[in-house]
C-alpha positions, 0 to 999 in steps of 0.5 A: 309813198315814202319807203322808209316810212313803211312798217317793217312787215310791209318792208319785208314783203316789198323786199321779197318782191324786189328779190324775186324781180332780181332773180330775172337775169336778163333785166340786170342792167336796168335793175341794178341801179334801180335796186340800189336806189330802192335800197337807199330809200328803204333804209336811211343812213349809212346802212342804206348806202352800204346796202345800196352798193351791195345790192348794185354789185350783187345784181350787176355781177353774173351768178349772184342774182340768187342772193336775196339782198333786200331780205337779208337787209331786213333781217339785219335791220329788224332782227339782228340789230342791237338798237332797241326800238323806242315805244312812245306811251301816251297817258 
């Protein structure tokens, strides 16, 4: 399954699950690089790369685990983005 091809609501649900996993403090050393990788797979391009770095730093720095990085990225991508989605209407 390719994460970038998921619907936006499946990405939101998966992002919430990933944020909950990120709340577990004692797995940060393993979860930090994995969360960065998952972020870059969910969101392509420069946005995904930047979000991956932020996700890694958020997970590896003690005390920042409470920030829901995946959920914030979803809102940035699908709610606050100025890009309009194109709907292909076939006749």
